[in-house]
Structure formats: C-alpha cells, structure tokens
C-alpha positions as CSV (number, residue, x, y, z in Angstrom):
1,M,17.0,-14.4,-1.0
2,D,15.7,-11.6,-3.6
3,Y,17.3,-11.4,-6.2
4,I,17.4,-9.7,-9.4
5,V,18.7,-10.5,-13.0
6,R,19.3,-8.8,-16.2
7,A,19.7,-10.6,-19.6
8,M,19.9,-9.8,-23.0
9,A,18.1,-11.6,-25.9
10,A,17.3,-12.1,-29.5
11,G,20.8,-11.4,-30.3
12,G,20.7,-8.2,-28.3
13,Q,17.4,-6.8,-29.6
14,I,16.0,-7.0,-26.3
15,R,17.2,-6.5,-22.7
16,A,15.4,-8.0,-19.5
17,F,15.2,-7.8,-16.0
18,A,13.5,-10.6,-13.7
19,A,12.7,-10.7,-9.9
20,V,11.8,-12.5,-6.9
21,T,11.0,-10.0,-4.1
22,K,9.0,-11.8,-1.4
23,E,11.7,-11.2,1.4
24,T,11.6,-7.2,0.2
25,V,7.7,-7.1,0.5
26,E,7.1,-9.3,3.4
27,T,9.3,-6.9,5.0
28,A,7.7,-3.6,4.1
29,R,4.3,-5.3,5.2
30,K,5.8,-6.2,8.3
31,N,7.3,-2.4,8.9
32,H,4.1,-0.7,7.7
33,N,1.4,-3.3,9.3
34,T,-0.4,-3.1,5.6
35,S,-3.5,-4.4,4.6
36,P,-3.6,-6.9,2.1
37,V,-4.7,-4.6,-1.0
38,A,-2.0,-1.9,0.3
39,T,0.7,-4.7,0.6
40,A,0.0,-5.9,-2.9
41,A,0.0,-2.3,-4.5
42,L,3.2,-1.2,-2.4
43,G,4.5,-4.5,-3.3
44,R,4.2,-4.2,-6.9
45,L,5.8,-0.7,-7.0
46,L,8.7,-2.0,-4.9
47,T,9.6,-4.6,-7.2
48,G,9.0,-2.6,-10.4
49,G,11.5,0.1,-8.2
50,A,14.3,-2.5,-7.8
51,M,14.3,-3.5,-11.1
52,M,14.3,0.0,-12.4
53,G,16.9,0.9,-10.0
54,V,19.2,-1.9,-11.3
55,M,18.9,-0.1,-14.9
56,M,20.7,3.1,-13.6
57,K,24.6,3.0,-13.9
58,G,25.9,5.3,-11.5
59,D,27.0,4.4,-8.1
60,K,25.4,7.0,-6.0
61,D,22.2,7.3,-8.9
62,L,18.7,7.1,-6.8
63,L,14.8,6.7,-8.1
64,T,11.7,7.7,-7.0
65,L,8.4,6.4,-8.2
66,R,5.4,8.3,-6.7
67,I,2.0,7.2,-7.8
68,Q,-0.8,10.5,-6.8
69,G,-4.1,8.9,-7.2
70,D,-7.5,10.0,-5.7
71,G,-8.0,6.4,-4.3
72,P,-8.4,5.4,-1.0
73,I,-4.5,4.1,-0.3
74,Q,-3.9,8.1,-0.9
75,G,-0.6,7.3,-3.0
76,I,2.4,5.3,-2.9
77,T,6.2,6.3,-2.9
78,V,9.2,3.8,-3.4
79,T,12.5,4.7,-4.0
80,A,15.8,2.7,-5.2
81,D,19.3,2.8,-6.1
82,A,21.3,1.0,-8.1
83,H,22.4,-1.8,-5.7
84,G,19.1,-3.6,-5.4
85,N,17.7,-1.3,-2.3
86,V,14.5,-0.4,-2.3
87,K,12.2,1.2,0.2
88,G,8.3,2.5,0.4
89,Y,5.4,3.2,1.9
90,V,1.3,3.9,1.2
91,G,-0.4,6.9,2.2
92,N,-3.2,4.6,3.7
93,P,-1.6,1.3,5.0
94,N,-5.1,0.3,6.7
95,V,-7.3,0.7,3.4
96,L,-9.8,-2.3,2.8
97,I,-12.0,-2.4,-0.3
98,P,-14.2,-5.3,-2.0
99,A,-12.4,-7.9,-4.3
100,N,-12.2,-6.5,-7.9
101,A,-14.8,-8.6,-10.6
102,K,-12.3,-11.4,-10.8
103,G,-12.5,-12.1,-7.2
104,K,-8.7,-10.6,-6.8
105,L,-7.4,-7.7,-4.7
106,D,-8.6,-4.7,-6.0
107,V,-5.2,-2.3,-6.4
108,S,-6.4,-0.4,-9.1
109,G,-9.7,0.4,-7.1
110,A,-7.2,1.2,-4.3
111,V,-4.8,3.3,-6.5
112,G,-8.0,5.3,-8.4
113,H,-6.9,7.8,-11.1
114,G,-3.8,10.3,-11.1
115,F,-0.4,10.0,-12.0
116,L,2.6,8.2,-11.9
117,Q,5.8,10.2,-11.2
118,V,9.4,9.2,-12.1
119,I,12.5,11.0,-10.4
120,M,15.9,9.9,-11.2
121,D,18.5,12.0,-9.6
122,M,21.9,11.1,-11.3
123,G,24.2,13.7,-9.9
124,L,23.3,16.1,-12.1
125,K,22.1,20.0,-11.9
126,E,18.8,19.2,-12.1
127,P,17.1,15.7,-11.5
128,Y,15.4,13.7,-14.7
129,N,11.9,13.9,-13.9
130,G,8.9,12.3,-16.0
131,Q,5.1,12.1,-15.3
132,V,2.2,10.2,-17.1
133,M,-1.2,9.6,-16.2
134,L,-2.2,6.3,-14.5
135,Q,-3.9,3.9,-17.1
136,T,-5.2,1.5,-15.1
137,G,-3.8,2.0,-11.6
138,E,-3.0,-1.8,-11.7
139,I,0.7,-0.2,-11.6
140,A,2.4,-2.9,-14.2
141,E,0.3,-1.1,-17.0
142,D,1.2,2.1,-15.7
143,L,5.0,1.2,-15.7
144,T,4.6,0.0,-19.4
145,Y,2.7,3.3,-20.5
146,Y,5.8,5.4,-18.8
147,F,8.7,3.5,-20.9
148,A,6.6,3.8,-24.2
149,T,5.8,7.9,-23.6
150,S,8.8,9.2,-21.5
151,Q,11.5,7.1,-22.5
152,Q,10.3,6.0,-25.8
153,A,11.4,2.1,-24.9
154,P,8.6,-0.3,-25.9
155,S,8.6,-2.6,-23.0
156,A,6.5,-5.4,-21.4
157,V,5.9,-5.3,-17.8
158,G,4.8,-8.1,-15.6
159,L,4.4,-7.4,-11.4
160,G,2.7,-9.7,-8.9
161,V,2.1,-10.1,-5.0
162,L,0.2,-13.3,-3.8
163,M,-0.8,-13.3,-0.2
164,E,-1.1,-16.3,2.2
165,H,-4.4,-16.7,4.2
166,D,-2.9,-15.2,7.1
167,N,-1.8,-12.0,5.3
168,T,1.7,-12.8,5.0
169,V,3.4,-12.4,1.3
170,R,3.3,-15.9,0.0
171,R,4.8,-14.7,-3.6
172,A,6.2,-11.5,-5.2
173,G,8.0,-10.6,-8.2
174,G,8.2,-9.6,-11.7
175,F,9.8,-9.1,-15.4
176,I,10.6,-5.7,-17.3
177,V,11.3,-6.7,-21.1
178,Q,12.2,-3.6,-23.2
179,L,12.9,-3.9,-27.2
180,M,16.2,-2.1,-28.2
181,P,15.8,1.0,-30.9
182,F,17.1,-1.8,-33.9
183,A,14.7,-4.3,-32.7
184,E,13.6,-6.1,-36.2
185,E,9.7,-6.6,-36.9
186,E,9.9,-10.3,-36.6
187,T,11.5,-9.9,-33.2
188,I,8.6,-7.3,-32.2
189,A,6.1,-9.6,-33.3
190,R,7.3,-12.8,-31.4
191,L,7.8,-10.8,-28.1
192,E,4.2,-9.4,-28.4
193,R,2.6,-13.0,-29.2
194,Q,5.1,-14.3,-26.0
195,V,3.8,-11.6,-23.5
196,A,0.3,-12.3,-24.8
197,G,1.0,-15.9,-23.8
198,I,1.6,-15.4,-20.2
199,S,-1.1,-15.4,-18.0
200,S,-0.3,-13.9,-14.7
201,V,2.9,-13.4,-13.1
202,T,1.5,-14.5,-9.7
203,T,0.9,-17.8,-11.1
204,L,4.1,-18.2,-12.4
205,L,5.7,-17.3,-9.3
206,D,3.4,-19.8,-7.4
207,Q,4.8,-22.5,-9.9
208,G,7.8,-22.1,-8.4
209,H,9.6,-20.0,-10.9
210,T,13.0,-17.9,-10.5
211,P,13.8,-14.8,-12.0
212,E,16.2,-17.0,-14.8
213,T,13.0,-19.1,-15.4
214,L,10.6,-16.3,-15.3
215,L,12.6,-15.0,-18.2
216,E,13.0,-18.1,-20.0
217,K,8.9,-18.2,-20.1
218,V,8.5,-14.6,-21.7
219,L,11.4,-14.9,-24.2
220,E,11.3,-18.9,-25.0
221,G,13.0,-19.5,-28.1
222,M,15.1,-16.2,-28.0
223,E,17.7,-17.6,-26.4
224,P,18.2,-15.1,-23.0
225,E,21.1,-14.6,-21.6
226,I,21.8,-13.6,-18.2
227,S,24.6,-11.2,-17.6
228,E,24.3,-9.7,-14.1
229,K,22.6,-11.2,-10.6
230,T,21.9,-8.7,-8.2
231,E,20.5,-9.3,-4.4
232,T,17.8,-6.8,-3.7
233,R,16.2,-6.0,-0.2
234,F,14.3,-3.7,1.6
235,Y,16.9,-1.2,3.1
236,C,16.2,2.1,4.7
237,N,19.1,4.4,5.6
238,C,17.1,6.6,8.0
239,S,19.0,7.3,11.2
240,K,18.3,9.6,14.6
241,A,21.2,12.3,12.7
242,R,18.7,12.2,9.2
243,V,15.6,12.7,11.4
244,S,17.4,15.6,13.6
245,R,18.0,17.1,10.5
246,A,14.3,17.0,9.7
247,L,13.5,18.2,13.1
248,I,15.8,21.3,12.6
249,S,14.2,22.0,9.3
250,V,11.0,22.8,10.9
251,G,12.3,26.0,12.0
252,R,12.6,27.7,15.4
253,K,9.4,28.8,16.1
254,D,8.1,25.2,16.2
255,L,11.2,23.8,18.3
256,R,10.7,26.2,20.8
257,E,6.9,25.2,21.1
258,M,8.2,21.8,21.5
259,I,10.4,22.4,24.1
260,E,8.1,24.4,25.9
261,D,5.7,21.8,25.8
262,G,8.0,19.8,28.2
263,R,7.4,16.7,26.3
264,E,9.5,14.2,24.5
265,V,8.9,13.9,20.8
266,E,8.5,11.1,18.8
267,M,9.2,11.0,14.9
268,N,8.8,8.2,12.9
269,C,10.4,7.5,9.2
270,H,8.2,7.1,6.6
271,F,9.7,4.8,5.0
272,C,10.4,2.1,7.4
273,S,8.4,3.3,10.5
274,T,10.9,3.1,12.8
275,K,10.6,5.7,15.9
276,Y,12.9,8.1,17.2
277,M,12.3,9.8,20.5
278,F,14.1,13.2,21.2
279,S,14.0,14.4,24.9
280,V,13.9,18.2,26.0
281,E,17.3,18.6,26.3
282,E,17.9,17.3,22.7
283,L,15.6,19.1,21.1
284,K,17.3,22.0,23.2
285,E,20.5,20.8,21.4
286,L,18.9,21.2,18.1
287,Y,17.5,24.4,19.1
288,R,20.8,25.8,19.9
289,T,22.3,24.4,16.3
290,I,19.6,26.4,14.3
291,G,20.7,29.9,16.7
292,E,24.3,29.2,15.7
293,K,23.4,28.8,11.8
294,D,21.2,31.8,12.2
295,D,24.2,33.7,14.1
C-alpha cells in the first residue's frame, strides 16, 4: 500500500512529509505505457504532487503541477487533491534518450529548460498561480526552488524512482522537509548537514526504508513525531459524462462534421488513457443538447 506520513520535528521548528509511491507510479506506467525515463520523470512529479496535495487544508482543494520544458518529453502535468489522490501524464510517453554521465536515467535531459507552474484551486475566486524557472529539470531541485522563492519556505525535497530490468517500477517515493519561519540557526544548520549526508532517495528506498524510517534518517536526532498517515493512489475521476462535456465544448460546427463523417468517435482521457467511444446517435444527442442551450 502506498502512503504518505506527515511529521513535526525539532520541537515544531520543522514540518516534514515522506511517501512511498511504487504502486501509484507503476499504475501510471501501465496506463501510459511510458518509457523508463518518462516513468522516472512522471513518477517523481506524481510523488511530489501527492505530498504537496496532502499539505492542502480544504476538502475540495486541488493542486496542479505543470512542467513545460523544451526537452523531448514535451512537458509533464500532475494533479492531486488533499486526500492522497493523484494523476498525471507526459507529453511524449515514448521518449528514449541515453543515460546521463552517472549512468542514470536522464530526467533532466528529457525535461529540458523551461518552467514549473503550480496552480492551487482552494475554492477562492481566483486560483493561486506560481511559476518558477526550472533549475535542473531533475524535479526535486525544481520543487525546492519553487518552495524557497514562491512560498518563502526553505525546504529540502528528495524524490526517486528506481526501475526493474523489465522496465516495471521497483521503488518510488520521496520526502519534503520544510523549516518553519521561527526555526533557530542551530536547527537550520543541523538540517542542512543531515540533508547533505543523504546519498540518494532511490538507494534508501531500495534498502527497504519506509516513509517513517526515511524521516528518521533525514531528521536524525531531531525527534520527528508522526502526526498523520494518508493512503495515496493513482486515481482518475474521468467518466463518459465528463468526456461528453468536453465533446460539447468543441462546438456545433465540429460536432456536426463528426456526425456527417458517419463513424463512431474515440475520445481518450489524458490522465489515465481510458478510451470512451461515442456512436453517431450519441453524437447527435450531444448536438441536440448544444442546440437546446443555444435556443
């Protein structure tokens, strides 16, 4: 079971989140038939998004993370809610590029240069919209930079996805550790030393670390106290009714052309790749719906 834990440490001077997301990332891989580097990139953003989702307070709050880069992956989009539900997709799931200088999957090369956009819909008139330039395209560092600049929250983010030889997901997970505004210099210095000593998230996950023990490792000696545990999963709320609304939004002219074509139409959900078929009769029904709205 994938899950996220929330904790406080150093007497409330630090708040932290950690997650294991192997099943979530493997579901995304299966849904989109992603290449290993696309799985790693999407998996990292799904993991970060899931943790940032549970940071939100409102029941209906929604988070969208969008990476727009000039690399061959052609962007990544992830959305998450406050209940551990997360979904996402990449522009080009088949991207294949050589390993990086360390012999690892080259996520940075796949993503390229560009921007990270963070949109939070908290039921207010306008959603919050923050944007930062990508720093490395490795995703964890980009989220770290976003927290520091857009939210003024000094943070350490670690994300990792490890693949099996058969290209399924072996391990996935990560952590987000944030200093509270009143954190003392000694706590800040200690946390910096601790984070610098972390070799790689994938190594720790492959050693069998859980979210709880990940935080014990990152916050060693700072007495982390777990306050919450939330299941996380890849979940898409698409339905034929939702896709019908998307079809209606294309307008009368395009719908009429589809009907005149005389063939059923296949619509795919971006987030989970579910296929929805619409017969000519169903298209005519949607066309009539638009007619009634226009009348």
